[in-house]
PyMOL Python script that loads the backbone (N, CA, C, O; Angstrom):
from pymol import cmd

cmd.read_pdbstr("""\
ATOM      1  N   UNK A   1     -16.725 -51.452 -17.877  1.00  0.00           N
ATOM      2  CA  UNK A   1     -15.881 -49.984 -17.476  1.00  0.00           C
ATOM      3  C   UNK A   1     -16.851 -48.833 -16.913  1.00  0.00           C
ATOM      4  O   UNK A   1     -18.047 -48.645 -17.133  1.00  0.00           O
ATOM      5  N   UNK A   2     -16.459 -48.531 -16.571  1.00  0.00           N
ATOM      6  CA  UNK A   2     -17.607 -46.949 -16.425  1.00  0.00           C
ATOM      7  C   UNK A   2     -17.120 -45.925 -17.117  1.00  0.00           C
ATOM      8  O   UNK A   2     -15.916 -45.745 -17.301  1.00  0.00           O
ATOM      9  N   UNK A   3     -18.128 -45.114 -17.588  1.00  0.00           N
ATOM     10  CA  UNK A   3     -17.992 -44.006 -18.751  1.00  0.00           C
ATOM     11  C   UNK A   3     -16.370 -43.887 -18.722  1.00  0.00           C
ATOM     12  O   UNK A   3     -15.634 -44.432 -19.545  1.00  0.00           O
ATOM     13  N   UNK A   4     -16.056 -43.301 -17.929  1.00  0.00           N
ATOM     14  CA  UNK A   4     -14.940 -41.997 -17.322  1.00  0.00           C
ATOM     15  C   UNK A   4     -13.777 -42.988 -17.661  1.00  0.00           C
ATOM     16  O   UNK A   4     -12.685 -42.484 -17.925  1.00  0.00           O
ATOM     17  N   UNK A   5     -13.913 -44.425 -17.681  1.00  0.00           N
ATOM     18  CA  UNK A   5     -13.009 -45.407 -17.498  1.00  0.00           C
ATOM     19  C   UNK A   5     -12.015 -45.510 -19.270  1.00  0.00           C
ATOM     20  O   UNK A   5     -10.953 -45.449 -19.890  1.00  0.00           O
ATOM     21  N   UNK A   6     -13.227 -45.673 -19.261  1.00  0.00           N
ATOM     22  CA  UNK A   6     -13.082 -45.903 -21.169  1.00  0.00           C
ATOM     23  C   UNK A   6     -12.998 -44.460 -21.913  1.00  0.00           C
ATOM     24  O   UNK A   6     -13.006 -44.313 -23.135  1.00  0.00           O
ATOM     25  N   UNK A   7     -12.941 -43.742 -21.244  1.00  0.00           N
ATOM     26  CA  UNK A   7     -12.949 -41.893 -21.739  1.00  0.00           C
ATOM     27  C   UNK A   7     -11.667 -41.842 -21.782  1.00  0.00           C
ATOM     28  O   UNK A   7     -11.053 -41.352 -22.730  1.00  0.00           O
ATOM     29  N   UNK A   8     -10.883 -42.576 -20.286  1.00  0.00           N
ATOM     30  CA  UNK A   8      -9.534 -42.561 -20.291  1.00  0.00           C
ATOM     31  C   UNK A   8      -8.435 -42.613 -21.082  1.00  0.00           C
ATOM     32  O   UNK A   8      -7.435 -42.016 -21.481  1.00  0.00           O
ATOM     33  N   UNK A   9      -9.544 -44.309 -21.150  1.00  0.00           N
ATOM     34  CA  UNK A   9      -8.579 -45.255 -22.211  1.00  0.00           C
ATOM     35  C   UNK A   9      -8.465 -44.573 -23.828  1.00  0.00           C
ATOM     36  O   UNK A   9      -7.401 -44.402 -24.423  1.00  0.00           O
ATOM     37  N   UNK A  10      -9.433 -44.336 -24.203  1.00  0.00           N
ATOM     38  CA  UNK A  10      -9.488 -43.171 -25.145  1.00  0.00           C
ATOM     39  C   UNK A  10      -8.453 -42.183 -25.436  1.00  0.00           C
ATOM     40  O   UNK A  10      -7.836 -42.134 -26.500  1.00  0.00           O
ATOM     41  N   UNK A  11      -8.334 -41.614 -24.716  1.00  0.00           N
ATOM     42  CA  UNK A  11      -7.795 -40.277 -24.476  1.00  0.00           C
ATOM     43  C   UNK A  11      -6.196 -40.693 -24.714  1.00  0.00           C
ATOM     44  O   UNK A  11      -5.458 -40.018 -25.432  1.00  0.00           O
ATOM     45  N   UNK A  12      -5.736 -41.967 -23.974  1.00  0.00           N
ATOM     46  CA  UNK A  12      -4.458 -42.435 -23.592  1.00  0.00           C
ATOM     47  C   UNK A  12      -4.035 -43.046 -24.984  1.00  0.00           C
ATOM     48  O   UNK A  12      -2.810 -43.122 -25.087  1.00  0.00           O
ATOM     49  N   UNK A  13      -4.835 -43.566 -26.238  1.00  0.00           N
ATOM     50  CA  UNK A  13      -4.741 -44.696 -26.765  1.00  0.00           C
ATOM     51  C   UNK A  13      -4.992 -42.871 -28.197  1.00  0.00           C
ATOM     52  O   UNK A  13      -4.169 -42.918 -29.112  1.00  0.00           O
ATOM     53  N   UNK A  14      -5.319 -42.447 -28.217  1.00  0.00           N
ATOM     54  CA  UNK A  14      -5.155 -41.494 -29.322  1.00  0.00           C
ATOM     55  C   UNK A  14      -4.068 -40.622 -28.907  1.00  0.00           C
ATOM     56  O   UNK A  14      -3.607 -40.016 -29.875  1.00  0.00           O
ATOM     57  N   UNK A  15      -3.368 -40.285 -27.552  1.00  0.00           N
ATOM     58  CA  UNK A  15      -2.064 -39.563 -27.915  1.00  0.00           C
ATOM     59  C   UNK A  15      -1.110 -40.230 -27.806  1.00  0.00           C
ATOM     60  O   UNK A  15       0.016 -39.747 -27.684  1.00  0.00           O
ATOM     61  N   UNK A  16      -1.373 -41.561 -27.829  1.00  0.00           N
ATOM     62  CA  UNK A  16       0.230 -43.064 -27.898  1.00  0.00           C
ATOM     63  C   UNK A  16       0.673 -43.080 -29.472  1.00  0.00           C
ATOM     64  O   UNK A  16       1.761 -43.423 -29.933  1.00  0.00           O
ATOM     65  N   UNK A  17      -0.736 -42.507 -30.311  1.00  0.00           N
ATOM     66  CA  UNK A  17      -1.153 -42.368 -31.984  1.00  0.00           C
ATOM     67  C   UNK A  17      -0.496 -41.126 -32.216  1.00  0.00           C
ATOM     68  O   UNK A  17       0.614 -41.179 -32.746  1.00  0.00           O
ATOM     69  N   UNK A  18      -0.963 -40.052 -31.925  1.00  0.00           N
ATOM     70  CA  UNK A  18      -0.490 -38.982 -32.313  1.00  0.00           C
ATOM     71  C   UNK A  18       0.919 -39.019 -31.880  1.00  0.00           C
ATOM     72  O   UNK A  18       1.688 -38.720 -32.794  1.00  0.00           O
ATOM     73  N   UNK A  19       1.650 -39.378 -30.424  1.00  0.00           N
ATOM     74  CA  UNK A  19       3.177 -40.057 -29.946  1.00  0.00           C
ATOM     75  C   UNK A  19       3.587 -40.438 -31.300  1.00  0.00           C
ATOM     76  O   UNK A  19       4.650 -40.099 -31.822  1.00  0.00           O
ATOM     77  N   UNK A  20       2.701 -41.146 -31.821  1.00  0.00           N
ATOM     78  CA  UNK A  20       4.095 -42.483 -32.916  1.00  0.00           C
ATOM     79  C   UNK A  20       4.198 -41.497 -34.151  1.00  0.00           C
ATOM     80  O   UNK A  20       5.229 -41.205 -34.758  1.00  0.00           O
ATOM     81  N   UNK A  21       2.717 -40.979 -34.430  1.00  0.00           N
ATOM     82  CA  UNK A  21       2.984 -39.987 -35.413  1.00  0.00           C
ATOM     83  C   UNK A  21       4.254 -38.752 -35.525  1.00  0.00           C
ATOM     84  O   UNK A  21       5.116 -38.523 -36.374  1.00  0.00           O
ATOM     85  N   UNK A  22       3.899 -38.133 -34.269  1.00  0.00           N
ATOM     86  CA  UNK A  22       4.908 -37.275 -34.292  1.00  0.00           C
ATOM     87  C   UNK A  22       7.012 -37.412 -34.376  1.00  0.00           C
ATOM     88  O   UNK A  22       8.026 -36.726 -34.504  1.00  0.00           O
ATOM     89  N   UNK A  23       6.458 -39.020 -34.165  1.00  0.00           N
ATOM     90  CA  UNK A  23       8.191 -39.611 -33.871  1.00  0.00           C
ATOM     91  C   UNK A  23       8.601 -40.281 -35.562  1.00  0.00           C
ATOM     92  O   UNK A  23       9.696 -40.692 -35.943  1.00  0.00           O
ATOM     93  N   UNK A  24       7.458 -40.212 -36.243  1.00  0.00           N
ATOM     94  CA  UNK A  24       7.689 -40.963 -38.101  1.00  0.00           C
ATOM     95  C   UNK A  24       7.532 -39.791 -38.928  1.00  0.00           C
ATOM     96  O   UNK A  24       8.132 -39.854 -40.000  1.00  0.00           O
ATOM     97  N   UNK A  25       6.925 -38.816 -38.718  1.00  0.00           N
ATOM     98  CA  UNK A  25       6.681 -38.225 -39.564  1.00  0.00           C
ATOM     99  C   UNK A  25       7.709 -36.700 -39.256  1.00  0.00           C
ATOM    100  O   UNK A  25       8.464 -36.098 -40.019  1.00  0.00           O
ATOM    101  N   UNK A  26       7.316 -36.427 -37.740  1.00  0.00           N
ATOM    102  CA  UNK A  26       8.494 -35.075 -37.537  1.00  0.00           C
ATOM    103  C   UNK A  26       8.052 -34.127 -37.885  1.00  0.00           C
ATOM    104  O   UNK A  26       8.561 -33.362 -38.704  1.00  0.00           O
ATOM    105  N   UNK A  27       6.186 -33.891 -36.879  1.00  0.00           N
ATOM    106  CA  UNK A  27       4.913 -31.666 -37.032  1.00  0.00           C
ATOM    107  C   UNK A  27       6.094 -31.560 -36.664  1.00  0.00           C
ATOM    108  O   UNK A  27       6.561 -30.922 -37.608  1.00  0.00           O
ATOM    109  N   UNK A  28       6.888 -31.721 -35.992  1.00  0.00           N
ATOM    110  CA  UNK A  28       7.068 -30.628 -34.755  1.00  0.00           C
ATOM    111  C   UNK A  28       7.967 -29.775 -36.122  1.00  0.00           C
ATOM    112  O   UNK A  28       7.849 -28.558 -35.977  1.00  0.00           O
ATOM    113  N   UNK A  29       8.673 -30.089 -37.171  1.00  0.00           N
ATOM    114  CA  UNK A  29       8.370 -29.169 -38.337  1.00  0.00           C
ATOM    115  C   UNK A  29       8.216 -28.372 -39.494  1.00  0.00           C
ATOM    116  O   UNK A  29       9.067 -27.924 -40.261  1.00  0.00           O
ATOM    117  N   UNK A  30       6.599 -28.242 -39.486  1.00  0.00           N
ATOM    118  CA  UNK A  30       6.324 -28.159 -40.986  1.00  0.00           C
ATOM    119  C   UNK A  30       6.200 -26.535 -41.215  1.00  0.00           C
ATOM    120  O   UNK A  30       6.475 -25.774 -40.286  1.00  0.00           O
ATOM    121  N   UNK A  31       5.914 -26.202 -42.076  1.00  0.00           N
ATOM    122  CA  UNK A  31       6.440 -25.106 -42.833  1.00  0.00           C
ATOM    123  C   UNK A  31       5.047 -23.927 -41.777  1.00  0.00           C
ATOM    124  O   UNK A  31       3.920 -24.408 -41.660  1.00  0.00           O
ATOM    125  N   UNK A  32       5.235 -22.995 -41.359  1.00  0.00           N
ATOM    126  CA  UNK A  32       4.835 -22.028 -40.872  1.00  0.00           C
ATOM    127  C   UNK A  32       4.236 -21.660 -39.477  1.00  0.00           C
ATOM    128  O   UNK A  32       3.325 -20.998 -38.979  1.00  0.00           O
ATOM    129  N   UNK A  33       5.407 -22.575 -39.093  1.00  0.00           N
ATOM    130  CA  UNK A  33       5.398 -22.640 -37.632  1.00  0.00           C
ATOM    131  C   UNK A  33       6.668 -21.808 -36.824  1.00  0.00           C
ATOM    132  O   UNK A  33       7.048 -22.586 -35.948  1.00  0.00           O
ATOM    133  N   UNK A  34       7.096 -21.143 -36.790  1.00  0.00           N
ATOM    134  CA  UNK A  34       8.041 -20.253 -35.763  1.00  0.00           C
ATOM    135  C   UNK A  34       8.938 -20.275 -34.581  1.00  0.00           C
ATOM    136  O   UNK A  34       8.709 -20.297 -33.372  1.00  0.00           O
ATOM    137  N   UNK A  35      10.297 -20.260 -35.458  1.00  0.00           N
ATOM    138  CA  UNK A  35      11.311 -20.296 -34.413  1.00  0.00           C
ATOM    139  C   UNK A  35      12.292 -19.373 -34.581  1.00  0.00           C
ATOM    140  O   UNK A  35      12.947 -19.202 -35.610  1.00  0.00           O
ATOM    141  N   UNK A  36      12.409 -18.633 -33.301  1.00  0.00           N
ATOM    142  CA  UNK A  36      13.299 -17.545 -33.274  1.00  0.00           C
ATOM    143  C   UNK A  36      14.599 -18.099 -32.085  1.00  0.00           C
ATOM    144  O   UNK A  36      14.410 -18.520 -30.944  1.00  0.00           O
ATOM    145  N   UNK A  37      16.086 -17.900 -32.904  1.00  0.00           N
ATOM    146  CA  UNK A  37      17.112 -18.633 -32.330  1.00  0.00           C
ATOM    147  C   UNK A  37      18.101 -17.019 -32.253  1.00  0.00           C
ATOM    148  O   UNK A  37      18.462 -16.327 -33.205  1.00  0.00           O
ATOM    149  N   UNK A  38      18.371 -16.755 -30.527  1.00  0.00           N
ATOM    150  CA  UNK A  38      19.003 -15.834 -30.440  1.00  0.00           C
ATOM    151  C   UNK A  38      20.014 -16.340 -29.438  1.00  0.00           C
ATOM    152  O   UNK A  38      19.938 -17.494 -29.017  1.00  0.00           O
ATOM    153  N   UNK A  39      20.681 -15.751 -29.162  1.00  0.00           N
ATOM    154  CA  UNK A  39      22.503 -15.854 -28.898  1.00  0.00           C
ATOM    155  C   UNK A  39      22.311 -17.106 -27.780  1.00  0.00           C
ATOM    156  O   UNK A  39      22.720 -18.260 -27.909  1.00  0.00           O
ATOM    157  N   UNK A  40      21.430 -16.425 -26.437  1.00  0.00           N
ATOM    158  CA  UNK A  40      21.273 -17.650 -25.016  1.00  0.00           C
ATOM    159  C   UNK A  40      20.270 -18.305 -25.845  1.00  0.00           C
ATOM    160  O   UNK A  40      20.799 -19.159 -26.555  1.00  0.00           O
ATOM    161  N   UNK A  41      18.981 -18.208 -26.013  1.00  0.00           N
ATOM    162  CA  UNK A  41      17.984 -18.525 -25.813  1.00  0.00           C
ATOM    163  C   UNK A  41      16.651 -19.426 -27.402  1.00  0.00           C
ATOM    164  O   UNK A  41      17.103 -19.267 -28.535  1.00  0.00           O
ATOM    165  N   UNK A  42      15.797 -19.910 -27.350  1.00  0.00           N
ATOM    166  CA  UNK A  42      15.610 -20.397 -29.006  1.00  0.00           C
ATOM    167  C   UNK A  42      13.928 -20.601 -28.138  1.00  0.00           C
ATOM    168  O   UNK A  42      13.738 -21.087 -27.023  1.00  0.00           O
ATOM    169  N   UNK A  43      12.874 -20.029 -29.130  1.00  0.00           N
ATOM    170  CA  UNK A  43      12.070 -20.034 -29.359  1.00  0.00           C
ATOM    171  C   UNK A  43      11.061 -20.642 -30.306  1.00  0.00           C
ATOM    172  O   UNK A  43      11.175 -20.690 -31.531  1.00  0.00           O
ATOM    173  N   UNK A  44      10.088 -21.087 -29.599  1.00  0.00           N
ATOM    174  CA  UNK A  44       9.858 -21.991 -31.037  1.00  0.00           C
ATOM    175  C   UNK A  44       7.924 -22.108 -30.927  1.00  0.00           C
ATOM    176  O   UNK A  44       7.645 -23.073 -30.215  1.00  0.00           O
ATOM    177  N   UNK A  45       7.085 -21.631 -31.268  1.00  0.00           N
ATOM    178  CA  UNK A  45       6.031 -21.420 -31.536  1.00  0.00           C
ATOM    179  C   UNK A  45       5.147 -21.938 -32.769  1.00  0.00           C
ATOM    180  O   UNK A  45       4.726 -21.256 -33.703  1.00  0.00           O
ATOM    181  N   UNK A  46       4.899 -23.846 -32.456  1.00  0.00           N
ATOM    182  CA  UNK A  46       4.444 -24.346 -33.947  1.00  0.00           C
ATOM    183  C   UNK A  46       2.940 -23.816 -33.817  1.00  0.00           C
ATOM    184  O   UNK A  46       2.406 -24.237 -32.790  1.00  0.00           O
ATOM    185  N   UNK A  47       2.210 -23.082 -34.523  1.00  0.00           N
ATOM    186  CA  UNK A  47       1.179 -22.655 -35.012  1.00  0.00           C
ATOM    187  C   UNK A  47       0.483 -23.541 -36.350  1.00  0.00           C
ATOM    188  O   UNK A  47      -0.723 -23.784 -36.386  1.00  0.00           O
ATOM    189  N   UNK A  48       1.234 -23.880 -37.191  1.00  0.00           N
ATOM    190  CA  UNK A  48       1.181 -24.735 -38.125  1.00  0.00           C
ATOM    191  C   UNK A  48       0.900 -26.193 -37.601  1.00  0.00           C
ATOM    192  O   UNK A  48      -0.102 -26.705 -38.102  1.00  0.00           O
ATOM    193  N   UNK A  49       1.615 -26.991 -36.654  1.00  0.00           N
ATOM    194  CA  UNK A  49       1.539 -28.637 -35.913  1.00  0.00           C
ATOM    195  C   UNK A  49       0.058 -28.217 -35.230  1.00  0.00           C
ATOM    196  O   UNK A  49      -1.064 -28.718 -35.297  1.00  0.00           O
ATOM    197  N   UNK A  50       0.471 -27.356 -34.722  1.00  0.00           N
ATOM    198  CA  UNK A  50      -1.342 -27.246 -33.819  1.00  0.00           C
ATOM    199  C   UNK A  50      -1.970 -26.932 -34.531  1.00  0.00           C
ATOM    200  O   UNK A  50      -2.880 -27.705 -34.234  1.00  0.00           O
ATOM    201  N   UNK A  51      -2.494 -26.190 -35.645  1.00  0.00           N
ATOM    202  CA  UNK A  51      -3.352 -26.487 -36.405  1.00  0.00           C
ATOM    203  C   UNK A  51      -3.813 -27.939 -37.122  1.00  0.00           C
ATOM    204  O   UNK A  51      -4.923 -28.469 -37.069  1.00  0.00           O
ATOM    205  N   UNK A  52      -2.984 -28.261 -37.593  1.00  0.00           N
ATOM    206  CA  UNK A  52      -3.032 -29.473 -37.762  1.00  0.00           C
ATOM    207  C   UNK A  52      -3.675 -30.732 -37.295  1.00  0.00           C
ATOM    208  O   UNK A  52      -4.643 -31.405 -37.650  1.00  0.00           O
ATOM    209  N   UNK A  53      -2.239 -30.832 -35.819  1.00  0.00           N
ATOM    210  CA  UNK A  53      -3.110 -31.878 -35.051  1.00  0.00           C
ATOM    211  C   UNK A  53      -4.566 -31.114 -34.522  1.00  0.00           C
ATOM    212  O   UNK A  53      -5.343 -32.019 -34.219  1.00  0.00           O
ATOM    213  N   UNK A  54      -4.970 -30.262 -34.384  1.00  0.00           N
ATOM    214  CA  UNK A  54      -6.334 -30.139 -33.757  1.00  0.00           C
ATOM    215  C   UNK A  54      -7.472 -30.116 -34.863  1.00  0.00           C
ATOM    216  O   UNK A  54      -8.576 -29.649 -34.583  1.00  0.00           O
ATOM    217  N   UNK A  55      -7.143 -30.714 -36.349  1.00  0.00           N
ATOM    218  CA  UNK A  55      -8.081 -30.471 -37.205  1.00  0.00           C
ATOM    219  C   UNK A  55      -8.429 -32.277 -36.825  1.00  0.00           C
ATOM    220  O   UNK A  55      -9.532 -32.824 -36.797  1.00  0.00           O
ATOM    221  N   UNK A  56      -6.746 -33.030 -36.507  1.00  0.00           N
ATOM    222  CA  UNK A  56      -6.796 -34.052 -37.171  1.00  0.00           C
ATOM    223  C   UNK A  56      -7.863 -34.981 -35.534  1.00  0.00           C
ATOM    224  O   UNK A  56      -8.722 -35.842 -35.726  1.00  0.00           O
ATOM    225  N   UNK A  57      -7.426 -34.440 -34.057  1.00  0.00           N
ATOM    226  CA  UNK A  57      -7.926 -34.864 -32.968  1.00  0.00           C
ATOM    227  C   UNK A  57      -9.637 -34.291 -33.637  1.00  0.00           C
ATOM    228  O   UNK A  57     -10.547 -34.971 -33.163  1.00  0.00           O
ATOM    229  N   UNK A  58      -9.994 -33.451 -34.385  1.00  0.00           N
ATOM    230  CA  UNK A  58     -11.095 -32.951 -34.352  1.00  0.00           C
ATOM    231  C   UNK A  58     -11.943 -34.014 -34.656  1.00  0.00           C
ATOM    232  O   UNK A  58     -12.808 -34.582 -33.990  1.00  0.00           O
ATOM    233  N   UNK A  59     -11.360 -34.239 -36.258  1.00  0.00           N
ATOM    234  CA  UNK A  59     -12.093 -35.689 -37.378  1.00  0.00           C
ATOM    235  C   UNK A  59     -11.776 -36.733 -36.708  1.00  0.00           C
ATOM    236  O   UNK A  59     -12.266 -37.748 -37.203  1.00  0.00           O
ATOM    237  N   UNK A  60     -10.868 -36.994 -35.350  1.00  0.00           N
ATOM    238  CA  UNK A  60     -11.252 -38.391 -34.943  1.00  0.00           C
ATOM    239  C   UNK A  60     -12.602 -38.163 -33.872  1.00  0.00           C
ATOM    240  O   UNK A  60     -13.621 -38.842 -33.998  1.00  0.00           O
ATOM    241  N   UNK A  61     -12.486 -37.356 -33.057  1.00  0.00           N
ATOM    242  CA  UNK A  61     -14.079 -37.148 -32.717  1.00  0.00           C
ATOM    243  C   UNK A  61     -14.952 -37.715 -32.612  1.00  0.00           C
ATOM    244  O   UNK A  61     -15.434 -38.688 -32.030  1.00  0.00           O
ATOM    245  N   UNK A  62     -15.405 -35.967 -34.179  1.00  0.00           N
ATOM    246  CA  UNK A  62     -16.050 -36.383 -34.607  1.00  0.00           C
ATOM    247  C   UNK A  62     -16.509 -38.051 -34.851  1.00  0.00           C
ATOM    248  O   UNK A  62     -17.267 -38.695 -34.125  1.00  0.00           O
ATOM    249  N   UNK A  63     -15.755 -38.572 -36.196  1.00  0.00           N
ATOM    250  CA  UNK A  63     -15.758 -40.451 -35.892  1.00  0.00           C
ATOM    251  C   UNK A  63     -16.694 -40.672 -35.006  1.00  0.00           C
ATOM    252  O   UNK A  63     -17.882 -40.938 -35.187  1.00  0.00           O
ATOM    253  N   UNK A  64     -15.798 -40.487 -33.550  1.00  0.00           N
ATOM    254  CA  UNK A  64     -16.050 -41.308 -32.454  1.00  0.00           C
ATOM    255  C   UNK A  64     -17.800 -40.736 -31.699  1.00  0.00           C
ATOM    256  O   UNK A  64     -18.505 -41.516 -31.059  1.00  0.00           O
ATOM    257  N   UNK A  65     -18.031 -39.860 -31.866  1.00  0.00           N
ATOM    258  CA  UNK A  65     -19.077 -39.633 -31.664  1.00  0.00           C
ATOM    259  C   UNK A  65     -20.189 -39.705 -32.784  1.00  0.00           C
ATOM    260  O   UNK A  65     -21.259 -39.306 -32.323  1.00  0.00           O
ATOM    261  N   UNK A  66     -20.294 -40.156 -34.350  1.00  0.00           N
ATOM    262  CA  UNK A  66     -21.212 -41.214 -34.827  1.00  0.00           C
ATOM    263  C   UNK A  66     -21.227 -42.502 -34.552  1.00  0.00           C
ATOM    264  O   UNK A  66     -22.099 -43.252 -34.992  1.00  0.00           O
ATOM    265  N   UNK A  67     -20.398 -42.831 -33.902  1.00  0.00           N
ATOM    266  CA  UNK A  67     -19.899 -44.435 -33.729  1.00  0.00           C
ATOM    267  C   UNK A  67     -20.876 -45.123 -32.725  1.00  0.00           C
ATOM    268  O   UNK A  67     -21.341 -46.257 -32.837  1.00  0.00           O
ATOM    269  N   UNK A  68     -21.142 -44.060 -31.538  1.00  0.00           N
ATOM    270  CA  UNK A  68     -21.691 -44.020 -30.487  1.00  0.00           C
ATOM    271  C   UNK A  68     -23.439 -44.067 -30.801  1.00  0.00           C
ATOM    272  O   UNK A  68     -24.236 -44.037 -29.864  1.00  0.00           O
TER     273      UNK A  68
END
""", "prot")
cmd.dss("prot")
cmd.show_as("cartoon", "prot")
cmd.util.cbc("prot")
cmd.orient("prot")
């Protein structure tokens, strides 16, 4: 398999794993996430969720980089 194929398979696996985590642990409702509800609209800005996912993905990519 070419390098680009391996890359896409790895990204797909990571996205699948993150999707499973979000289903089971409800990452979208962490303290620090901003939710503004008005009459006809809701604005949701997941600051803490973004930070947690960024740290998690950084660790995964760091580990993958060390394995090469």
